[in-house]
Every structure is written in C-alpha cells, then in structure tokens.
DRENPA-173630 format. One record per atom (N, C-alpha, C): z, x, y; residue in one letter. Coordinates in steps of 0.2 Angstrom, whole numbers, padded with zeros to 4 digits, always signed. Example, Ala and Ser with C-alpha at 12.3 -4.5 7.8 and 13.67 -1.06 7.14 Angstrom:
residues 2
+0039+0066-0028A
+0039+0062-0022A
+0039+0066-0016A
+0035+0064-0011S
+0036+0068-0005S
+0039+0064+0000S
***
This chain:
residues 299
+0000+0005-0007X
-0002+0000+0000X
+0000+0004+0006X
+0004+0011+0007X
+0004+0014+0012X
-0001+0018+0014X
-0006+0020+0008X
-0011+0023+0009X
-0017+0019+0011X
-0017+0012+0010X
-0023+0008+0013X
-0020+0008+0021X
-0014+0008+0022X
-0013+0008+0030X
-0014+0013+0033X
-0013+0018+0030X
-0015+0026+0034X
-0024+0025+0033X
-0026+0023+0030X
-0034+0023+0030X
-0036+0018+0035X
-0035+0013+0035X
-0036+0007+0039X
-0035+0010+0048X
-0029+0013+0049X
-0028+0016+0057X
-0032+0021+0057X
-0034+0027+0053X
-0039+0031+0053X
-0046+0028+0055X
-0046+0023+0051X
-0054+0019+0052X
-0056+0018+0060X
-0050+0014+0060X
-0049+0012+0070X
-0050+0016+0074X
-0047+0021+0073X
-0048+0027+0078X
-0056+0031+0077X
-0057+0030+0070X
-0065+0034+0071X
-0068+0030+0075X
-0069+0023+0072X
-0073+0019+0075X
-0072+0018+0082X
-0067+0019+0086X
-0065+0017+0093X
-0068+0024+0096X
-0067+0030+0093X
-0071+0037+0096X
-0078+0036+0095X
-0082+0033+0091X
-0087+0033+0090X
-0090+0028+0095X
-0088+0023+0097X
-0091+0018+0103X
-0089+0021+0108X
-0084+0024+0109X
-0082+0028+0115X
-0086+0033+0116X
-0089+0037+0111X
-0095+0042+0114X
-0101+0039+0115X
-0102+0033+0112X
-0109+0030+0112X
-0107+0026+0121X
-0102+0025+0122X
-0100+0022+0130X
-0103+0027+0136X
-0100+0032+0135X
-0100+0038+0139X
-0106+0041+0139X
-0110+0041+0133X
-0117+0043+0134X
-0122+0039+0137X
-0120+0032+0136X
-0123+0027+0140X
-0122+0028+0147X
-0115+0028+0149X
-0114+0029+0156X
-0117+0035+0160X
-0118+0040+0157X
-0120+0047+0159X
-0127+0045+0160X
-0130+0041+0155X
-0137+0039+0155X
-0140+0035+0161X
-0135+0031+0161X
-0138+0027+0167X
-0137+0029+0174X
-0129+0032+0176X
-0128+0032+0182X
-0126+0040+0182X
-0126+0043+0178X
-0124+0051+0179X
-0130+0055+0181X
-0136+0055+0178X
-0141+0059+0178X
-0141+0062+0187X
-0140+0058+0193X
-0139+0061+0199X
-0134+0066+0201X
-0128+0065+0198X
-0122+0069+0200X
-0119+0072+0195X
-0121+0071+0189X
-0117+0075+0182X
-0119+0081+0182X
-0126+0082+0183X
-0129+0091+0183X
-0126+0096+0188X
-0125+0092+0194X
-0122+0095+0200X
-0114+0098+0199X
-0111+0093+0197X
-0104+0093+0196X
-0102+0099+0190X
-0108+0099+0185X
-0107+0104+0179X
-0108+0111+0183X
-0113+0111+0187X
-0114+0117+0188X
-0109+0120+0194X
-0106+0115+0198X
-0100+0117+0203X
-0093+0119+0199X
-0091+0114+0194X
-0084+0117+0191X
-0086+0115+0183X
-0086+0118+0180X
-0087+0119+0173X
-0080+0119+0170X
-0076+0115+0171X
-0071+0113+0166X
-0072+0110+0159X
-0066+0112+0156X
-0069+0108+0148X
-0071+0101+0148X
-0068+0095+0153X
-0070+0089+0153X
-0080+0090+0154X
-0080+0094+0160X
-0086+0095+0161X
-0091+0096+0156X
-0087+0102+0152X
-0093+0106+0146X
-0093+0099+0142X
-0088+0094+0141X
-0089+0089+0135X
-0093+0084+0137X
-0094+0083+0144X
-0098+0078+0147X
-0106+0081+0146X
-0106+0088+0146X
-0113+0091+0148X
-0115+0090+0141X
-0111+0093+0135X
-0114+0093+0128X
-0115+0085+0127X
-0113+0081+0129X
-0112+0073+0127X
-0119+0071+0127X
-0122+0073+0136X
-0127+0071+0139X
-0133+0074+0136X
-0131+0080+0132X
-0137+0084+0129X
-0139+0081+0123X
-0134+0075+0120X
-0137+0073+0112X
-0141+0070+0113X
-0145+0070+0107X
-0150+0065+0107X
-0147+0057+0105X
-0153+0053+0107X
-0148+0045+0107X
-0147+0043+0100X
-0150+0047+0094X
-0148+0044+0088X
-0141+0046+0085X
-0138+0052+0089X
-0133+0055+0086X
-0127+0051+0087X
-0126+0047+0094X
-0119+0043+0096X
-0120+0035+0092X
-0128+0033+0092X
-0128+0027+0088X
-0128+0027+0081X
-0128+0033+0077X
-0127+0034+0071X
-0121+0034+0069X
-0117+0038+0074X
-0109+0039+0073X
-0105+0033+0072X
-0108+0029+0079X
-0105+0023+0081X
-0105+0016+0074X
-0111+0017+0073X
-0113+0011+0066X
-0109+0015+0061X
-0111+0021+0058X
-0106+0023+0052X
-0098+0021+0052X
-0095+0024+0058X
-0088+0024+0060X
-0086+0015+0058X
-0091+0011+0061X
-0089+0005+0061X
-0090+0001+0053X
-0094+0005+0050X
-0096+0002+0043X
-0089+0004+0039X
-0087+0010+0039X
-0081+0013+0036X
-0075+0009+0038X
-0075+0006+0045X
-0069+0001+0047X
-0070-0006+0042X
-0075-0008+0042X
-0077-0014+0039X
-0075-0014+0032X
-0076-0008+0029X
-0075-0006+0022X
-0069-0007+0019X
-0064-0002+0024X
-0057-0001+0023X
-0054-0008+0024X
-0057-0012+0030X
-0052-0017+0031X
-0053-0024+0026X
-0059-0024+0023X
-0062-0029+0018X
-0056-0031+0014X
-0054-0038+0013X
-0048-0040+0009X
-0051-0039+0002X
-0046-0036-0003X
-0047-0035-0009X
-0042-0038-0013X
-0042-0040-0020X
-0036-0042-0022X
-0031-0037-0026X
-0024-0038-0025X
-0019-0034-0027X
-0020-0032-0034X
-0018-0026-0037X
-0019-0024-0045X
-0014-0029-0047X
-0016-0032-0053X
-0011-0036-0057X
-0006-0031-0061X
-0001-0035-0063X
+0004-0030-0066X
+0002-0028-0073X
+0003-0021-0075X
-0001-0020-0082X
-0006-0017-0082X
-0009-0016-0074X
-0017-0014-0075X
-0017-0007-0072X
-0019-0001-0074X
-0019+0005-0071X
-0025+0004-0066X
-0023+0008-0060X
-0027+0010-0055X
-0032+0016-0057X
-0039+0015-0055X
-0043+0019-0055X
-0044+0023-0049X
-0051+0024-0048X
-0052+0028-0040X
-0052+0023-0034X
-0048+0025-0030X
-0047+0020-0023X
-0044+0016-0026X
-0045+0008-0024X
-0042+0001-0024X
-0045-0001-0030X
-0049+0001-0035X
-0051-0003-0038X
-0048+0000-0046X
-0047-0007-0050X
-0041-0005-0056X
-0047-0003-0062X
-0043+0003-0067X
-0048+0005-0071X
-0051+0001-0075X
-0046-0004-0077X
-0047-0009-0082X
-0047-0015-0079X
-0051-0022-0081X
-0052-0028-0077X
-0045-0030-0081X
-0042-0035-0076X
-0036-0040-0076X
-0040-0045-0082X
-0034-0047-0087X
-0037-0052-0091X
-0039-0060-0088X
-0045-0061-0088X
-0047-0068-0086X
-0045-0073-0091X
-0046-0079-0087X
-0045-0085-0089X
-0052-0089-0093X
-0055-0090-0097X
-0060-0092-0100X
-0060-0100-0101X
-0065-0103-0100X
-0064-0109-0101X
-0070-0113-0107X
-0069-0117-0109X
-0075-0120-0114X
-0078-0122-0109X
-0086-0125-0113X
-0090-0126-0109X
-0089-0133-0106X
-0085-0138-0109X
-0084-0144-0107X
-0080-0144-0103X
-0076-0138-0101X
-0071-0136-0095X
-0063-0137-0098X
-0062-0138-0105X
-0056-0139-0107X
-0054-0130-0108X
-0048-0132-0108X
-0044-0125-0110X
-0044-0123-0119X
-0045-0117-0120X
-0048-0116-0126X
-0040-0115-0132X
-0041-0117-0137X
-0035-0116-0141X
-0036-0108-0144X
-0032-0105-0142X
-0032-0097-0145X
-0028-0095-0151X
-0024-0101-0154X
-0022-0102-0159X
-0026-0105-0166X
-0033-0107-0164X
-0037-0111-0168X
-0038-0104-0174X
-0038-0110-0180X
-0038-0106-0185X
-0045-0107-0188X
-0049-0101-0187X
-0056-0102-0188X
-0056-0101-0195X
-0053-0096-0199X
-0054-0098-0207X
-0053-0105-0210X
-0048-0108-0206X
-0046-0116-0210X
-0053-0119-0208X
-0057-0120-0202X
-0062-0122-0200X
-0068-0121-0205X
-0068-0115-0204X
-0074-0112-0211X
-0072-0115-0219X
-0067-0114-0221X
-0065-0118-0227X
-0067-0124-0229X
-0065-0129-0223X
-0065-0135-0225X
-0074-0138-0222X
-0076-0134-0218X
-0084-0134-0218X
-0087-0134-0225X
-0086-0130-0228X
-0088-0126-0234X
-0086-0132-0239X
-0081-0134-0240X
-0078-0140-0243X
-0083-0146-0242X
-0084-0148-0235X
-0087-0154-0235X
-0094-0153-0237X
-0097-0147-0236X
-0104-0147-0237X
-0107-0145-0246X
-0102-0142-0247X
-0102-0139-0255X
-0099-0146-0261X
-0095-0150-0258X
-0091-0154-0263X
-0092-0161-0261X
-0090-0162-0253X
-0089-0171-0253X
-0097-0173-0252X
-0101-0170-0248X
-0108-0171-0248X
-0111-0172-0255X
-0112-0167-0259X
-0115-0167-0265X
-0111-0173-0269X
-0106-0176-0269X
-0102-0180-0272X
-0105-0188-0270X
-0105-0189-0262X
-0108-0193-0260X
-0116-0195-0261X
-0121-0189-0260X
-0125-0191-0263X
-0129-0193-0269X
-0126-0190-0276X
-0125-0191-0281X
-0124-0199-0283X
-0118-0200-0279X
-0117-0209-0281X
-0122-0214-0278X
-0125-0211-0272X
-0131-0215-0270X
-0136-0216-0274X
-0138-0211-0277X
-0143-0210-0280X
-0143-0213-0287X
-0135-0214-0290X
-0134-0218-0296X
-0134-0225-0295X
-0132-0227-0288X
-0133-0233-0288X
-0140-0235-0287X
-0145-0232-0283X
-0153-0233-0283X
-0156-0234-0290X
-0154-0228-0294X
-0157-0228-0300X
-0154-0235-0305X
-0150-0238-0304X
-0147-0243-0307X
-0152-0247-0303X
-0152-0251-0297X
-0156-0255-0294X
-0163-0255-0297X
-0166-0248-0299X
-0173-0248-0300X
-0175-0252-0308X
-0168-0252-0311X
-0168-0253-0318X
-0166-0262-0318X
-0165-0265-0312X
-0162-0271-0312X
-0170-0275-0310X
-0173-0272-0306X
-0178-0275-0305X
-0185-0271-0303X
-0190-0273-0304X
-0197-0270-0303X
-0201-0270-0296X
-0197-0274-0293X
-0199-0276-0285X
-0197-0272-0282X
-0202-0267-0279X
-0201-0262-0275X
-0197-0265-0267X
-0199-0269-0265X
-0196-0273-0259X
-0188-0274-0259X
-0187-0277-0265X
-0180-0280-0267X
-0176-0273-0269X
-0180-0267-0271X
-0175-0261-0273X
-0173-0259-0266X
-0178-0259-0261X
-0176-0255-0254X
-0171-0259-0252X
-0172-0265-0252X
-0167-0270-0247X
-0160-0269-0251X
-0160-0271-0257X
-0154-0269-0261X
-0151-0263-0259X
-0153-0257-0259X
-0151-0252-0258X
-0148-0251-0251X
-0152-0252-0247X
-0149-0253-0240X
-0142-0257-0239X
-0144-0263-0242X
-0138-0270-0243X
-0132-0266-0244X
-0133-0261-0251X
-0126-0256-0252X
-0123-0254-0247X
-0127-0251-0243X
-0124-0246-0238X
-0119-0251-0231X
-0124-0256-0231X
-0122-0260-0225X
-0118-0266-0227X
-0116-0268-0232X
-0113-0274-0235X
-0105-0272-0230X
-0103-0277-0228X
-0097-0277-0225X
-0091-0277-0228X
-0087-0271-0227X
-0081-0270-0230X
-0078-0265-0225X
-0071-0265-0225X
-0068-0259-0222X
-0067-0253-0225X
-0067-0252-0231X
-0068-0247-0234X
-0075-0244-0234X
-0078-0248-0236X
-0084-0247-0235X
-0088-0243-0231X
-0086-0247-0225X
-0088-0245-0219X
-0087-0239-0215X
-0079-0236-0217X
-0077-0230-0217X
-0079-0223-0220X
-0082-0226-0226X
-0086-0221-0230X
-0093-0220-0227X
-0097-0227-0225X
-0103-0225-0222X
-0103-0221-0216X
-0097-0225-0213X
-0099-0221-0206X
-0097-0212-0205X
-0090-0212-0210X
-0090-0205-0211X
-0096-0200-0213X
-0099-0203-0219X
-0103-0199-0222X
-0109-0198-0220X
-0110-0202-0216X
-0116-0203-0211X
-0117-0198-0206X
-0110-0198-0201X
-0110-0193-0199X
-0110-0186-0201X
-0105-0184-0205X
-0104-0178-0208X
-0111-0174-0211X
-0115-0181-0216X
-0121-0178-0219X
-0127-0175-0213X
-0127-0180-0209X
-0130-0180-0205X
-0130-0173-0199X
-0125-0172-0199X
-0123-0164-0194X
-0124-0158-0200X
-0121-0158-0205X
-0121-0153-0210X
-0126-0152-0216X
-0130-0157-0217X
-0134-0157-0221X
-0141-0155-0219X
-0142-0155-0213X
-0148-0154-0210X
-0149-0145-0210X
-0155-0144-0206X
-0157-0136-0208X
-0161-0134-0199X
-0157-0131-0195X
-0151-0129-0196X
-0145-0133-0196X
-0139-0131-0200X
-0132-0134-0200X
-0131-0135-0193X
-0128-0141-0191X
-0125-0142-0185X
-0117-0140-0184X
-0116-0137-0179X
-0109-0137-0178X
-0103-0141-0176X
-0098-0143-0181X
-0094-0148-0180X
-0087-0145-0179X
-0086-0149-0174X
-0079-0146-0171X
-0073-0148-0177X
-0068-0144-0177X
-0064-0144-0184X
-0059-0152-0184X
-0057-0155-0177X
-0055-0161-0178X
-0061-0166-0180X
-0066-0166-0177X
-0071-0171-0181X
-0072-0171-0188X
-0071-0164-0187X
-0073-0162-0198X
-0068-0166-0199X
-0061-0165-0199X
-0056-0169-0202X
-0055-0176-0203X
-0058-0178-0197X
-0059-0185-0196X
-0063-0188-0201X
-0069-0184-0201X
-0075-0187-0206X
-0073-0188-0214X
-0069-0182-0215X
-0068-0180-0222X
-0062-0187-0224X
-0059-0188-0220X
-0053-0193-0220X
-0057-0200-0220X
-0061-0202-0217X
-0065-0208-0216X
-0068-0208-0223X
-0071-0203-0226X
-0075-0203-0232X
-0068-0205-0238X
-0065-0201-0237X
-0059-0202-0243X
-0057-0210-0244X
-0055-0212-0237X
-0054-0220-0239X
-0058-0223-0242X
-0064-0222-0239X
-0070-0227-0243X
-0073-0226-0249X
-0071-0219-0250X
-0074-0218-0257X
-0075-0222-0263X
-0068-0224-0264X
-0068-0229-0271X
-0071-0234-0271X
-0070-0238-0265X
-0074-0246-0263X
-0082-0243-0263X
-0084-0238-0261X
-0091-0235-0262X
-0093-0236-0269X
-0091-0232-0273X
-0091-0232-0280X
-0090-0237-0284X
-0086-0242-0282X
-0085-0248-0284X
-0091-0254-0285X
-0096-0251-0280X
-0102-0255-0281X
-0106-0253-0287X
-0106-0248-0290X
-0109-0245-0297X
-0107-0250-0301X
-0099-0253-0302X
-0099-0257-0306X
-0100-0263-0305X
-0101-0265-0299X
-0103-0272-0297X
-0110-0272-0301X
-0113-0267-0299X
-0121-0267-0300X
-0122-0268-0308X
-0119-0264-0311X
-0119-0263-0319X
-0118-0269-0323X
-0112-0273-0319X
-0108-0280-0321X
-0114-0286-0321X
-0119-0283-0316X
-0123-0289-0315X
-0130-0288-0321X
-0130-0285-0324X
-0134-0286-0331X
-0131-0286-0336X
-0134-0288-0343X
-0131-0290-0348X
-0132-0284-0352X
-0138-0280-0351X
-0139-0274-0355X
-0135-0269-0353X
-0133-0263-0358X
-0129-0256-0355X
-0134-0252-0353X
-0134-0252-0346X
-0139-0247-0343X
-0139-0240-0344X
-0132-0238-0349X
-0132-0230-0349X
-0136-0228-0355X
-0140-0234-0358X
-0145-0232-0364X
-0150-0231-0361X
-0150-0230-0355X
-0157-0228-0351X
-0156-0221-0349X
-0161-0216-0352X
-0160-0208-0351X
-0158-0207-0342X
-0163-0210-0337X
-0162-0208-0330X
-0156-0210-0327X
-0153-0216-0330X
-0145-0220-0328X
-0141-0212-0330X
-0141-0212-0337X
-0136-0206-0339X
-0135-0200-0336X
-0142-0199-0334X
-0144-0192-0330X
-0141-0191-0324X
-0142-0198-0320X
-0139-0199-0314X
-0131-0201-0314X
-0129-0204-0319X
-0121-0203-0320X
-0119-0198-0321X
-0122-0193-0326X
-0119-0187-0328X
-0118-0182-0320X
-0124-0183-0317X
-0124-0178-0310X
-0119-0180-0307X
-0117-0186-0306X
-0111-0189-0301X
-0106-0187-0304X
-0104-0187-0312X
-0099-0185-0313X
-0096-0178-0313X
-0101-0175-0313X
-0100-0167-0311X
-0098-0165-0304X
-0101-0169-0299X
-0100-0167-0294X
-0093-0172-0292X
-0092-0177-0293X
-0084-0180-0293X
-0080-0176-0295X
-0080-0174-0301X
-0074-0169-0306X
-0073-0163-0301X
-0078-0161-0299X
-0077-0154-0294X
-0073-0157-0287X
-0075-0162-0284X
-0073-0164-0278X
-0067-0165-0279X
-0064-0169-0282X
-0057-0169-0285X
-0053-0164-0287X
-0055-0159-0291X
-0052-0153-0293X
-0049-0148-0287X
-0057-0149-0282X
-0057-0144-0275X
-0051-0148-0270X
-0051-0153-0269X
-0046-0156-0265X
-0040-0156-0267X
-0037-0156-0273X
-0030-0155-0273X
-0028-0149-0271X
-0033-0144-0270X
-0030-0138-0265X
-0029-0140-0257X
-0034-0144-0255X
-0035-0145-0249X
-0029-0150-0244X
-0026-0154-0250X
-0020-0157-0248X
-0015-0156-0247X
-0015-0150-0251X
-0008-0146-0249X
-0007-0141-0244X
-0013-0140-0240X
-0013-0134-0234X
-0011-0139-0228X
-0006-0138-0225X
-0004-0141-0219X
-0010-0140-0212X
-0014-0135-0214X
-0018-0132-0207X
-0024-0138-0207X
-0024-0143-0211X
-0030-0148-0212X
-0027-0155-0209X
-0021-0155-0205X
-0019-0161-0201X
-0018-0166-0205X
-0022-0172-0203X
-0020-0179-0208X
-0022-0178-0217X
-0026-0172-0217X
-0028-0172-0224X
-0023-0170-0228X
-0018-0167-0225X
-0012-0164-0228X
-0007-0170-0231X
-0007-0169-0237X
-0002-0175-0241X
+0000-0173-0248X
+0004-0167-0248X
+0003-0163-0254X
+0008-0168-0259X
+0012-0174-0258X
+0016-0179-0263X
+0011-0183-0264X
+0007-0185-0261X
+0003-0191-0264X
-0002-0190-0267X
-0005-0196-0271X
-0011-0194-0276X
-0016-0194-0271X
-0022-0191-0274X
-0028-0191-0269X
-0032-0198-0269X
-0036-0199-0263X
-0038-0206-0263X
-0046-0206-0266X
-0047-0200-0269X
-0054-0200-0272X
-0054-0202-0278X
-0049-0203-0282X
-0049-0206-0289X
-0048-0199-0293X
-0047-0199-0300X
-0045-0196-0305X
-0053-0193-0308X
-0050-0190-0311X
-0057-0185-0315X
-0060-0190-0320X
-0067-0188-0322X
-0070-0193-0327X
-0072-0189-0333X
-0071-0190-0338X
-0071-0188-0344X
-0080-0189-0346X
-0081-0184-0352X
-0089-0185-0354X
-0091-0192-0356X
-0098-0194-0356X
-0099-0199-0359X
-0098-0201-0365X
-0095-0205-0367X
-0096-0208-0375X
-0101-0212-0377X
-0103-0211-0382X
-0110-0214-0384X
-0107-0222-0386X
-0112-0227-0383X
-0111-0234-0385X
-0106-0237-0379X
-0103-0234-0375X
-0099-0238-0370X
-0102-0239-0364X
-0101-0246-0361X
-0104-0247-0355X
-0102-0246-0349X
-0106-0245-0345X
-0105-0241-0339X
-0097-0242-0335X
-0097-0249-0333X
-0090-0251-0329X
-0086-0247-0333X
-0082-0246-0339X
-0079-0243-0343X
-0077-0237-0342X
-0082-0232-0339X
-0082-0226-0340X
-0079-0223-0332X
-0078-0227-0327X
-0074-0224-0322X
-0067-0225-0323X
-0063-0221-0319X
-0057-0220-0321X
-0053-0226-0318X
-0047-0228-0320X
-0045-0235-0318X
-0045-0236-0310X
-0042-0229-0307X
-0040-0231-0300X
-0048-0232-0295X
-0053-0232-0298X
-0059-0233-0296X
-0062-0240-0297X
-0061-0241-0305X
-0064-0246-0307X
-0061-0253-0306X
-0054-0252-0304X
-0051-0259-0302X
-0055-0261-0297X
-0053-0270-0295X
-0057-0274-0291X
-0053-0271-0286X
-0046-0273-0286X
-0042-0273-0279X
-0038-0265-0280X
-0039-0263-0274X
-0035-0255-0273X
-0029-0257-0268X
-0023-0255-0272X
-0016-0257-0271X
-0015-0252-0266X
***
C-alpha cells in the first residue's frame, strides 16, 4: 500500500514538471523571443541558463515529456482490485496467481461442487443397459402377441398404440418415464440427462413397470390357444425374460445406494417384480409371470 502511494506522488511530481516545462517553453516562444536573448547575454545566471536551454529545445521534447509523464500518472493512479488473501503477488500490483472466481452454470444457477459424477455415470449406464432394454423387450413381446391375435395390419397398429396410451395411473407413469428416458438416451448421439431428471425417470418407470407387463397377461388371456407354442412368441418371451432378470438383479444394488435419492429403498422389495425362470413346456403364458406381476391388483 505504501509503495503505491509513493509511486502516485512521484507520478504527480513528474507530470507537473512535464507540463511546467511545456508551459515555460510555450511562454518563451510566444512572448520571450524579444527579451530573453538580451537578458541571457547580460546576466547569465543559472535561471537564465535554464531558460536558454529550454528555449533551445525542439517542440517535440517538452510535448513528449508531458504526454509520457501524464500517461504514467494515469497508469499508476488507475484503480485496481486489492490482492485477495492467500494470493501471492507477482511483479508490480498484479497477482502471480489468479484468485478463485465463482463460475455459474449456463442457466445461471450455482453449481453443486459436491455432485457425484460417478453416481451419475453409473445410473446412466444402468438406464441404458438394463432399464431401456427391458422396456423395449416387453413392447416387442406385446406386439408379437398382437400379430398372432389378428392378421389385420390396421388393427395391429391401433392395438399396439392403444396399449401405450390406455389410461391407467401406473401405465402412464411407465409411458411418460420410458418415453422420456429412451428418447434421450437411446438416440445417437446420446443426450445428456441431468442426474435428478434421470432419477425421476427411473422412478416413474419402476412404478408403472408391473402394470405395463400385465398387459401381456391380458393379451394372452384374450386367446384360447397357448401362444407360447408359437416360435416367434417364445423367442420374444425369452428375450424379455433375460432382460427382465438382468434388470431385477442389477437394481438390487441400485436401491441400496443412498446417492440415488428416491431410488434408495434398501429395506423394501423392488417394484420391478421378481426373477422369471426358464420356460417350461406346455404352460400357458399368463402363468409364467412372477406372482407380483401376474396378479390383477397390485397392493
């Protein structure tokens, strides 16, 4: 602080001297040409010698000196932010290292520096590799059953869409969450989904997953024949069974992690349903769902 004050005082003095030199040079040039040479010749005092030296200077010297000294004054006197605590000083008044600045997100919100990036990546992988495949496999199974119930392509299309939009709170939960999640994560390139939105989508899908799977039971029950005798239905069933069992197995670890917010339910059973065993021969499709999915009313 003291060095800054001394520099400013010195810059004031130098700047004042520069403009004084310019003023004397101007006065001598305007009114002193008639008398100053005679006075210098009569009495060569020290002041007269200085005046004689000044009057002999080219105009560029006093102007340049005045301008340079003024610029130095402006530079020294320009306000600067005081160095923050813990910041080392470099040359002059500039800090050697920049003080820590506060950065904001693009939407203006303050970032969460305690955000668990590993948890976000792990849950994203779980959604992409476990949740979405199970949902797609169940949709494929239902479409395959519809194709076996009718040969009319128009009815098949309406039936498949009707299954998605048939009103039910649980089914709407699944439809909304799954549409949002698959639309953003199953595309190419994959879209970034913020952590809390990711948790909300998985939670919605889990709440409505059983109700969505029960539609398979309703479809199969509408026919008197055993649909599992058809090879394409059996293949679609087996594909969903594998995806479902993988989802159920992996989610058992997810629900035990407190970092996943509302998905953290270590003491409660999974809402995805239980694992499904291999297909036995001769059994109709409705009886191959675990009891907590196959029952009509969920308690």
